[in-house]
C-alpha angles and dihedrals in degrees: 000000000000122000090247093054090047091053093056094045093051100044121095092189133048114291117244119218116187122194126207134163115255111242094026134153085006132359093251097044097086097093096038090054092047091050092047092052094047092044090056096052105269107151099197127033116201109203114203116214104214116242132176095232108037103176098192098041128098127219097281095054092038089056092049089050091051090050093046091052090049088050088058102257115162134161090259091051091048093053091048089053098049100033092106098029093119089065087070107094092221092053100046095097101022118113113242120198127178116217120193149109133284101240099072091038092054089049089051092047119264099232092042088052093052093045093051092043091055091045090053092054099257114158104196150355135235112194109167094190096053105101120220091242092055090045092054097043106033120005109027094075091054092049091050092045089066095044096248124149117229122212122203124199126233128188136200087266095054111112121237090248091053093045090054091048093051091044089053091051094044128082131188094027143332117250112224110197107214094218138004094258139084126287122282100032130130114277132209099218094189089063092040093055092052087055093045092048088055091051090050090054090058089066093218123199095236129062111254121233120191124217142170118069096018108133115141146019093281095053093044091052091046096055098039095063088090103018141059099243153343136247121216122191123141094040091057093044087057089053091052092048091067101026118126091182115031097199094048094045091048093049091052093047096048090042089059091052095044106024093175096058 
């Protein structure tokens, strides 16, 4: 059983996944941010690997990627930073997922990337520009060889047949994009919940996590009526952009989303 699967099976409340860009706000802030998130009850940390052309990301995350690249963040640097992250008591049981794009990974070497990710304690990958066909015929076997989960994305426009196909190929969880747009935009949660209710009726094999436009307690509660968890990205990046103390700012932010923690 993977760590991600174990997280969903053990939780009696919706799982919280928080995204941030590795190397942001400073090159050496990756581990402090991870520790702050885990310390304050975040079950899954989604580490964004900065890239110059992030297709799915809105302005806030794009800006953080640009800054992280300027700070000197690379895949090799990221792995050197997180290689011993599981030795941190707060991070021993936290899910860690890498989110990024194929171009820099292919330049790094796909199998080398997967091997080093697994060695560093990473649980899964989200690569929005890896098509299902390529996953099945070229890359999926390598990902599975190193025991990594792979998470596909579905949108409100994805047909039931396609949702079921991507659910079957995914492991860990299925990423339901709240709207066919980039991250950080405004979201009509009445429409989103109709879509999520439909996904719930499919009785998929993977837990469903919802992302894009999730930013506070109200939006988390709205999307977890029919799903197993929520993903927050841009709202947390904005917190980091002005934080003078990462742990304190993270505690306040998560405390507003989960007041009872």
